[in-house]
N, C-alpha and C positions, 0 to 999 in steps of 0.2 A: 719072158726074159729067162735066160739060162743062168745057171749057177756060176758058170765060168765068167759071165760078164761081171759078177760082183766080186770076184777074186782079184786082188790087186795084181798088177803086172809083175812078174818075176822073171829074172834071168835064170837060165839053166846053167847049172854048174857042171863043169867038166870033171873028169876023174882027178884032175890035178887040183881041184878046189877053186879054180878060177872061173869066173863067170864067162860064159860064152856069149855070143851075139844074141840079140833079142830073138825071142821066140816068134817066129813068123806067124804062129797061130794065134798069139795074144793080140788084143785090140791096140791100136796106136794111141800114145799119150796125148791128151788135149793140151793145147798151148794156152798160157795165161794172157790177160788183157795187156795191152801196151800201157806204159806209165802215162803218156800224154792223155789217153782216153780216160784213165783213172782220175787224173786231176780235174779234167773237164766235168766228169760225173759228180765229184765231190763239190765243186764250185756251184754246179747247178742245184744240188740239194741245199746248200747253204742259202743261195739266192731265193729258192722257193720258201725256205723257212722264214727268212726276213720279210719277204713279201706277204706271207700269211700273217705274220705278227703285225705288220703295218696295216693291212686290210682289217684285221680284227679290231685294232684300236681306233682307226680313223674312218672306217666306212661302215655304214649301217644301211638297212633296207627300209625305205618308206614308200608304201604304195606300190611295191614291186620294183622300185627303181633304187639303185645304189646312190647314196648321198654321203658326203663327208661329215664326220663328227667334228665338233670344236674341241680343241684340247682343253681339258678341265683346268689344268694348272694355269694356262695362259688366260682363260676366261676369268678365273677367280682373281688372278692378279690384276687384270684389267678393271674388274668391278671394284676392287679395293682401291685402286688408284683414282677412280673417277668419283668416289664418294666426296661430295663437297663439304668443306669445313664451315660450320656456322659462325658468322662474325657479325658484329655491330659496326656500323659505319657512321661517320659524321660528314655532312654535306657542307663544304667550305663556302663561306660567304664573307663579304666585307662588312666589318662592324666597327663601332666606336670602341677603341681599345684603350684601357687605362690601367696603370699600376699605382697602388697607394701604399704608403708606409704607415701602419697603425701605431698609436702611442697613447699613453694616459698622462694627462697634465693637470695643472692647477690654474684656475682662473684668477687673474688679478686685475685691479682697476687700471685703466689707461693712464690716469694720473693718480697715483696713490703715494701719499707721503705722511710723515709724522707731523703732528701739530705741536709746536713748542713756543714758549715765550722767549723773548729776546733779553729779558732782565729778570732778576730775582724778585720774589714777592709771594704774598699769600693770596690764594684764589678767593675772590669776593663773589663773583657771579659765574655760573655756567648756564648758558641760555638755550642749549639744545640737548636732545637725548641721542642715544646711539641709534643709528639707522634713520635719523630725521634728515629731511632734505634741507639744504641751505642754498642761498643765492649769493652771488658776488657782492661783497661789501658788508655782509652780516657780521655782527660781533659774536663770535662763538663763546668766548669766556673773557673775564676781566680780572686783573689783580687789584689789590688795595691801592687806591690812587691818591690818598691823602697827601703824602709827601710830594708826589709828582705835581699835584695841583698847587701846593704851596710854592714850589719852585717856579711854576709857570706864572702864578700871580705876582710874585716878587719880580720876575723878569719883565713882566708887562708894565708894572709900575716904574721900574728903572728905565725902560725904553721910552715911556711917555715923558719922563723927566728929562732925559737927554735930548729928546726931540724938541722940547720947548727951549732948552738952552741953546741948541743949535740954531733954532730960528732967531734967537736974540743975538746970536754971534758970540756967545760966551765960550763955546767949545768948538774944537775942530771936527771935521767930518769923520775922522778915524774913530773918535770917541763914540760917535753915534752908531757907526757900523758895528762896533764891539757890543753895544747894547742890543742891537738887532740880532746878532749871532747868538747871544746868550738867551734871548727870547725863543729863537727857533730851536735851540738845543733843549730848552725846557719843554717846548711843545712836543718834540720828538720823543723825549723821555715819557711823556704822558701817553703818546700813541703806542709805545711799546708795552704799556700795561694792558692793551686790548689785543685779543687774538682774532684777526679779521679774515674772513673767507676771501680768497683771491679769485675764485670762480665758482660757478654752480656745481653742486655735487651733493655728497652725503657724508654724514659723520659715521665713519666705519666703526670706531670704538672710542670709549672714554676710559682713561686709566687713572684719573684723579677725582677727588671730591672737593666740594666747597670747603674752604679753610685750609687746604693743603698748601704747604710751602714748596715752591718749585724753583728750579734754576734753569738756565738755558739748555742744560743737558738732559732735562727730564721731559719725557714724552707725556703730553697731555691727552692726546687722542690721535685718531687717524682720519685723514681726509681722502675721499674716494670720488673720482669722476667716472660714471658708468655709461656715458654715451657710447664710448668704445671701451673694450676690455682687451686684456692680453691673456693668452694661454701659454704657459711655460711647460715644456715637456722635454724629456731626454731622448736622445737618439743613440743607440748602441754603436760601438766603435766600428763594426763591419759595415754599417749603413751610412756612415758619415758622408761618403762620396756621393750619395744619392740626393742629399739635401742641399739646396741653394737658396739664397735670399731671393724673394719675389715669387717663390713657388706658391701655388694656390693651396689653401688648407680648408678642410671641412670639419666641423666640430658638432657633436651632439652632447647634451647634458642629460643626466638621469631625470631631472625635473621636467624636461621637455623632450622626451625620446623621439617624437615624431617631427620635431623642428630641426632644420639644418642651418647652422650658423657658418658663414663663410668669411674667409680672410686671407691674408698673405703673410709669409714669413718675413719678419722685420729684422731680426738679428740672430746670429749664430755665434755662440761662445767659441773662442779659439782654444779653450782648455778642455781636456778630458778629465772629468771629475772623479776623484776618489775610487772607492771600491766598486761603484756601479759601472765604471768605465763608460760613461755616457757624456755626450756633449749637450749642453743646455741650449735649447732653441726657443725663441720667443716669437709669437705670431699675433698680430693685431686682428681682432674679431669685431665686426660691426654689431652693435647692440642697441638699435634705435628704440626698442620698446623697454629697454633696461630690465629684461627678464633674467638675464644671466647675472649672477651675483658673485663678487669676489670671494674666493675661498671654496667655490664649488669645484668638483672634479669634472674634467671634460675629456671625452673620447675623440681623439684627433686622427684624421686621415690626411696625410700629406700626399698630394698628387705629384709623384716623381716622374711619371711618363704618361703621355696622352697623345693619341693619334686617331684621326678620323679615317674611315674607309680603309682600315688595316685588314690584311689577309691573315686570319687567326685560326689556329687549330688547337684542340685540347692537348694538354701536356701528356696525356695517356696515349696519344696516337703516334708518338715518334720514339725512335730508339737511336742509341748512339753506339757506334763501333769504331774504336780508336779515335780518330779526329773527324769522323764523318757522321752526319746525322741523316737518317732516312726514315721514310714512312712506307706503309703498305698501301699503295694506291689500288683501288678496285675499279676495273672496267666492267660495267654492268652488262649482262646478257640476259634477255628474256628467253625463257625456255618453256615449251609446253610439255606436259607429262607424256612420257613414252607409252604407246599402246602395249597391252599384254601380248605375249607370244600367240601368234595365230590370229590376232585381231587386226582389222584395218583401222587406220587413224580416222576417228570420227570427226565430222564437221562440227564446229561450235554450235552449241544448242542455244536457241532463242528462248530466253527465260520468260518472255511475255507471249502468251498465246493470243491468237487472233480472236476477235469477237464471234466470227462465224464458225469457230470450232471450239466450243466450250468443253472443258474437261471436268472430271469428277472434282467436286469441291469448289466449282466455279461460283462466283458471286451472282447476285440477281441480274446483272447486266451481261453475264456470260464471260466475264474476265476471270481467268484463273489466278489464284493467289501466287504472287511472286516470292520465291524463297530467297533467303540471303545468299549473296554471292560469296563464293569461297575466295579467300585471299590468294592472290597470285604469288607464286614462288618467284623470287628474284635471285639470279645467280650472277657470278662475275669471275673474272680472272685477275689474279694478283700481279702487280708490277712493283718491284722494289725500287723506289724513287729516292734519290739523294736530294736533300734540301739545304738551303742556306738560311740561317736564323738571323733575324733582325733584332729581336728583343724577347727575353724569356722571363716568365714568372713561374712560381710553383704550380699554377693551374693552367696556364695558357702560353702559347708560343706564337709570336708574329713571324710569318714566313717572308723572307726577302725574295728568294728565288726557288723555283722547283715545282710550284703548284699554281693552280689557277682557280678562280671562283667557279663553284659548281662541281669541283672534283670530289670524289668520295674516298675517304681514308679510314682505315680500320682503327677503332678505338678499343680501349681495355684489352690490350694485347697480352695474351697469356701463353702464347706458343710461337715458335718460329714458323714463318710461312715462306715457301719457296716461290721464286719467280714463275709466273704462269700457272700457279696452283689454282684450282677451282674452289670457289667459296660460295656459300649461300648467305644472302643478306637477310638477317632476321629482324633488324631494326635500323632505321635511319634517323639520326638525330640532327636537328637544325636549330640554330639560334640559341645555343645553351649559354652564351655569355651575356 
């Protein structure tokens, strides 16, 4: 290469200082690339750069062959979305459903009333003790009868006298009838001095002693008939609408905690009482063995709702949103464990070996010991199902529409579940009511 080739092209200047034409001895100026080709070249370089970046992130070489890589973010997101949520489910069945209203009441005799004399007098005899059984016609107590006996004796003598005179025709019939009435009156006065049992029962209490002076207003004692008893209990104001006459009642007493006494509501007071804001309810209870005593406390359960073959779910399995009730219904799907990367799915193993191929640890007959089977994992998909409620209690819900017997619903809901979400069934409850 010559030195002149490295010297830039210069125009020769004339004596006037103006540049003359190009020097014919200098090499010709090279022409630049056209703009169109320049843009094409830049675009090709950018495309090559993008292609290289794509190949670097997406393609790898396995066994000498190019294969695509899975995007890490997409794979991580997919794995996260497919993690099943562990849930407990209840298998719906038709059961005998009932709702009871508990209360505490006082037991009283079926026929319980105060014993009183009809006339004034001093008590001469008391023939029974407290708690002693009496029968119909027994004389419980008597007043001093001297004066009543004298009146009766005088009336009898007078009646005999008038009867003889009437037979002789000495008096008219009216005079005889008057004597008869006086005798009957004296006899009635004598009867009033005796306190007589009107039916079989017990002496509940005695409040007087021998020699006491009593009037018709004084209570001598209490009579109790215990073949049947009443239980009186209060129902709070908000539950009044649930209670009706004729409803079945079950009662237990502390003295007989394992025995159930049954009856029916006999009457409901129309008034809400005082500070307790309760309505007094009275129920007749059968007491054939006379075990239950008046004055005892009774624990009452009034049966306010009962239905056979009701479709019932736990109260913890439904949720309410605005005016709608819904449950998380699970559609079960059995899934086998996925094989590890690079492994082929293995056929199910027979846990019982054949006799002709004994293994290590086999028994004397050549049978291998069978290990415990691993519990199968059960999975399912969620369906948000609206339901219609027939009757509700704090613990259970009777479903009118929306579910069928055998359906699985999520219980003990502690998080929101989306429709078609994947879940793992960890426990299946049945017959909890």
